[in-house]
N, C-alpha and C positions, 0 to 999 in steps of 0.2 A: 288619790291621784287618778285622773281620768285616763282610760285606756286609749291608746292611739287608734285612729280609724283603721279598719282592716281594708287593705287594697285588694280589689278583685280583678280578675282578668276579663270580666264581662263589663260591657258598657251599660251604665245606669240609664234609666228612663230619661232623667234630666239631661244626661250627656247626649243621648240619642236625639232628643228634641233640639238641643243646642246645635248639634251637627246638621240636623235637617234644616233648621233655620238658616244656618250659614250657607248651605247649598242653595236654598231658595233665594237668599240675598244675592247670590252670584248670578242667578237668572233674572232677566228683565221680564216685564209683563208679556211681551210678544212671545218670548221663548216659553214662558209658563203656559200661555194659551195654546201654543203648538203642542206642548207636552200633554196637556189635558185632553186635547182632541185625539192625539195618538193613543193615549191610554184608553179613552172611550171606544175608539175603533177597535183596538186590540181586544178589549173585553167582549165586545160584540162578536168579533170573528171567532174567538176561542170558546164562546158560550152558546152561540146560536146554532141550531141544527141546520139552518139554511146555508151556513158557511162551511159545510163539511168539505166541499171540493176545494175551497180556498185554503183550508187547513192542510189538506193533503198536498196541494201545490207548494205551500210554504215548507212543509216537511221535506219535499223533494229538493227545494232550493237550499235548505239548510244542510241536507245530506251531501249535495254537490259542493257546498262551501267548505264543509269540514272534512275534506279529503286530505291526505297526508301532505301532498305537494303544496296545496294552497295554504294550509295551516302552518307549514314550515316557513313559507315566505312571510306570512303575516306575523308570526312570532319573531322572525328576524327583524322585521320592520319595527315592531314594538320595542324590541331590545335596543335597536339603534336609536329610536326616538327617546327612550328612557335615558340613555347616555347623553344625548344632546340636551335634554331638559335639565339633567343634573348639572351639566357644564354651564348652561345658561343661568341656572339658579345660582351657581357658585360665582358667576360674574355679576350677579344682581340684575339680570335681564329677564328673570322669570320668577313668579311667586304663585302661591296657592290660588289666588284670585283668578289666575289665568287657566285654571283647570278646565273651565267650561270652554274657553276658546281653543284650548289644546285638543279636547275631545272632539269638538266640532271640526277642527282642522284635520284631525286624523281620519274622520269619516268622509268628509267632503273633498279632501285633497290627497291625503296619504294613501288610504285604501283604494280610492278610485284610480289614482295614478298607476297602481300596480296592475289594474285590469285594462289599462289603455296603453300598454307598452308598445303594441304593434302600431298604434296611431302615433305615438310619440316618436317611434323610429322613423316614420315617414316625414315628420315635421323637423326640418333642419334647424329651425330657429326656436325650438321648444324651450331650451334652457334660458335663452335670452328673454323670450316672451314671459316666462314664468316669473322673472324678477321685475320686468318693466310693467307688466299688467297690474302689479300691486302698487305702483307709483303713479298710475294714471289718475287724471282728475276725476274720472267717473268712480274709481275705487275709493278715492278720498271722500267724494260726495256721499257714496253709499254708506261709508263708515259714519260720517257726521249725522246723516239722517237716522241711522240705527241707534244713536245714543239716546234719543228721546222716544218714548213709547206712550201710547194712550193708556187710559185706565184699563184694568184687567178685563172688565166686562165688555168694553169696546173691542179690545183685542180678540176676545173669545168669539165675538160676532164677526169680526173681520176675517179671521183665518179661513173658515169654510167658504165665505163669499169670494175671496181672492183666489183660493185654490180652485173653485168652480170656474171662475173667469179664465184662469190660466189654462185649465184643461180644455175648456171650450175653444179658446184661441188656438191651442195646439191642433185640435181637430179641424177648425176652420182653415188653417194654413195648408191642409193636405189637399184641398180641392178649390179650384178657382171659382166654382159655382157659389161658394160661401164667402166671396170677396166682401160683400156689404156687411155680413155678420162680423167678419174679421176686422173691418174698419171700425165698426161700432165697439167691439170688445177692446181694441187698441185705444180708442178714445176714452173708454171707461177706466182702463188701467193708467193711461196718461193723466187723466183728471185726478185719480187717487194719488199718483206720484206728485202732482203739483200741490195738492192739499198737504201731503206729507212734508214737502219742502217748506211751504209757508208755515206750517205748524212748528217745524224745526227752527226756522228763523225767529219766530216769536219766542220760543223757549230759550234760544240763545240770548235773546235780549233780556228776558225777564228772569231767567234762571241759569245764568252762565256758570254758576258754581258747580252745577252737576257735570258740565262739560270740562271744566278746568281742573278736575281731580287728577291726582297722579295715576289712578287706575285707568283713566281714559287714554293716557299716553301709552301705558302698557298694552291696552286693548288695540291700539293702532299699530304698534310696531311688532308685537309678538307673532301674529300669523305670517306676515312677510318674512320675518326672521326664521320661523320654523320652515317655511318653504325654501329659503336660501340654504339652510343647513341640511335639508332633505335631498337636495339635488344630487349630491355625490352618491347617495344610496340608490336613487333612481337610475343614475348612470351605471352603477355597478350591476343592478338588476337587468338593465338593458343589454349590457355586454354579456352577462351570464346567460340570459334567455336566448340571445342570438346564437351564441356558441353551442348551446344545448340543442337548438333546432337544427343547426348545420351538422353537428355530430350525429344526430339521429338520421339525417338524410344520407350521411356517408355509409351507414350500415347497408343501405340498398344500392349505393352507387359503386362501392369498392368491396369486392368479395374477399380479397386477401386481408387477413387480420394485421399482418405486418405493414402492408401499404396503408391500411386505415389508420394505424397508430402513427405512422410517419406523416400522413397527411394532417392529422390533428396537431402534431408538434410543429410542422412547417407553417401551418396556418396561424398558429398562435404567435410564432416568432415573426413571420413576415407581415401579418395583418394587424396583430395586437388589437387596438381599439378602433381600427378603421373598418367599421361594420359593413359599410356598403360594398367595399372590396371583398370582404369575407363572404357575403351572401352571393355576390356576382360569381365568385370562384366556385361556390358550392353548386350553383346551377350549371356551370361549365363542366364540373366533374360529372354531374348527372348525365350530360350528353356525351361525354368521352368514355372510351373503353379502357379502363385502367388495368393493364395486365402486367406492367413492369414499373420499376422505379423511374425510368426515363419518361414513361407516359404520365406519371404523376407530376414530375418536374415540368413537363410541357404545359400542364394546366396553369401552373403559377406563372410561367413565362408568358402565356397568352394574356393573362389578366394584366400584367405590368406593361405588356406591349400595347394593348388597347388603351390602357390608362395614359400612356405616353402620347398616343395618337390624339386622345381627347384634349390633353394639355397643349399639344403642338399640332393642330390640324393642318393638313396639307392644303395648298391652294388648288382648287379644282377649276379647269377651264369652263367658262360659262356654257358653252355648247354641249358639254358632257353632263352637266347637272350641278350638284351642290356638294359642299363639304357636309358629310352626314352629321358631324359634331356641331356644325352651325345650324343645319336644317332642323335638328331636334329641338332647338331653342326658339324657332320662329314664332311659336304661339304661347310662349311662357307667360307673357303679359296678359294673355287672354284666358289664362287659367288651365291651359292644356300643356302639361309638362310630361315629356316622355321619359321612359326608363332608359337603361343603357342601350347603346347600339351594338347588337351582338349577332353572331352568325346563327342563322336559323336552319339553313340547309347547307349543302356543300359549298356553293358559291354565293348564296343569298344571305343578305344581312338585313336586320329589321330592328326598329325601335318603335314602341307604341306607348301611348298615354293610357291611363285608366279611363273607363267609361264615365264621363261626367254627366250627371243627371241635371236637367234644366227645366223640368215641368212638374206639375202637380199630378195627383192621382196615385192609385195603388201601384201601378207599374209605370213609372215616369219614363219619358223619352230621354235618350242619352246621345252623347257625341264623343268621338275619339279621334285622335290624330296619329297617323302612321308615317314613318319614313322608311322607304325600302330602297335597296340597291346592292352594291358590292362593298368590299371592305373599305375602299377609299373614296367611293363616289355614291352619293344618294341620287337615284334616278327617278323616283316616284314619291311625291308628297300626296297623302290621301287624307281626306276628311270623311268620316262616316257617321251618319245620323240614323239612329233606329227610332222610327216613329211607331210607338206601340199602340196608339189610338188615333185613327184617321180624323177624329174630331179636333185634334190638336195640330193639324197640318200647317195652318198659317203660322203658328208660333214656331214650329220646327223649321219652316222655310226661312223665317226671319233670323233664327239662330244660325242656320247654315250660311246664309248670305253674309252675316256679320263676320263669321269666322273665315269664310272664303275670301272676303275683302282683305282681312288682315293678313292672311296667308299669301295672297297675290302681291300685296305691297311688300311683304317681307322677302319673298322669293324672286319676284320679277321686277320690283320697283314700279309696278303699274297697278292701277285699280282694276276691278272687274269690269268687263264690257257690259253695255246695256243688254246685249243679247243673252249673256250668261245670267245676268240678274233676272231678266224676264223668264228664262228657263227655270231658274230656282223658284221663283214666285209661283209659277204655274205647275211645278213638279213634272217637267218634261225633260226627257233625255236630250242632251245637246253636246256638241263638240266644236271646238274652234282652235285655230292656230294663232299663237301669240309669239311673234319672233321665231325663235328656234324651239319653242315648247308647245305642248298640246294641253289644253284644259278641257276636261270631259266631265259631264254630269251624267250619272247613271241612276235610274230609278228602278228598284227591284221590289215588285209587289209580292207579298207573302200569301200564297194560296191557302184558302180555308182558314185564314186568321180570324179569330172571334171579333176583333175590333178593326178589321181591314188594315192592319198595320203594314208598313213597308220600310225600305231602307233607301237612303239617299247617299250616294257616294260622289264626291268631287275629287278629281285627280289632276294634278299638275305634273306632267312627265316630260322627260327629255328623250324618251325612247321613240 
C-alpha cells in the first residue's frame, strides 16, 4: 500500500511558481512595465558607487518614516483596513483578485491622506469631494481606458517616455519663459491621450469580453468603496491630531496643571468635533492670561459670543463702515477667504486671508485680503500685493486691479474710477474720495531688494 504524501510547512517550487504566476496575472502589462523600471532603478541606486548620496538620503527618509508615532498611526490604519476588507469580503464585495487594487489604494490614497491632514482640515468639502470625485465622468473614463493596455514591450518603452514628458512639463510650468515648451509638451501628452482613447474604443468593439468580465466590475467599484469606508478613520485621525496639537499648545498657554486639565475637559465637552471652534479657542487662550478658573471660563464665553455674532451680524450704518462678518466674505468668490475676525490688540480686531500666490518663478508674487476695525464695525478693507520680482509688475498690477474692482463693487456697489485704474496700472500712489469712503493706493518700494521688489496696498476706509 503506497504511503500518503508527507505534508511540509514549506512552499514547494511548483507552488511558488504557481503563486508567482497568479500575482503576475493580477498585474496588467502597464503595471508590469512600471514594476520592471522601478526594479531596474532600485538595483542601479543600491549597487552603483555614484548613488551613495541618494542611498544616504533614502536611509534618512526611512529613518524619519519609521519613528514610533508614524508607525503607530500606519499600523492602526492597516488594522482598520484589514477589518474593512474582511467585512467587505464577507459581504462578497472583495476577493483576492482585488489585492493589487487594494495595495495601490493604500499607497496612493490611504497613506497619503494621513500626511495631508492639515490640508484636509482646511478643506471644508473634503469628505463630499472624496466620494463625488470617484463618480465623475473623468474618473470613469480613466478606468475604462486603463482596462486595455498595449503589449509589454510597448508599455516598457512608453513608461520612461511619459515619465520624462511629465517631469519636463512640471518644470516648464514653474516659469512663464518656458510657455512654448509647456504648450508643446501638453500637446504631446494630449495626443497620446487621444491615441489611448481611440485604441480603447477599438478594443471595446473587437474584444468586449475582456471588459465584460466580473473582475472588471470589482475593479471599478472596490477603490471608491474602500475610500468611502476609509473616511470615518480619516475623520477620527483628524479629530485626534487636532486635539493633540491644541493640548500641546496648552502646556505653554496655561501654567496651572489643574486649570490645564479643566481646559481639556471643558474643550472636549463644549467643542467635541467642532474643530474650527477648538482651534480658535486655543489661539484665544494663548493671548489670554489664565490665572484663575473664571479666566478660563471667559475664554469659552468669548468664543461662543463671537460665534453668535457671526451667525447674527449686526446692521452697521453705511457711514460707519461695514459689518466685519459680511466684509470678510467680500472676496470669497475671487479665492480670498479670510480666517476668523478676532481681537488683535486692545480695541483692534482683524481678519486676514492666507497669502495667495498667482505667478511663476522660485519666489512667486502673492496677494492677501485684510479686514480691520472694532468688534462690531469693519473700518478698513485692505488688499496687499507683494511683487517679488519687478519684471512681473504688469501681471501683478492686473491682478490687483481685478481684485480691487471686485472689492469696490462688493463694498461700495461701485466700480473703480478711471483715475484709480490708471494709478494701479502705472504703480503710482493715489487717493480719492468716493461718497463717504476713501480709496487709497500705496506703493512701497523695498530698498536693496535683489529683484527690485515692492508692495502695492489698496485700502477702502471709512476713517
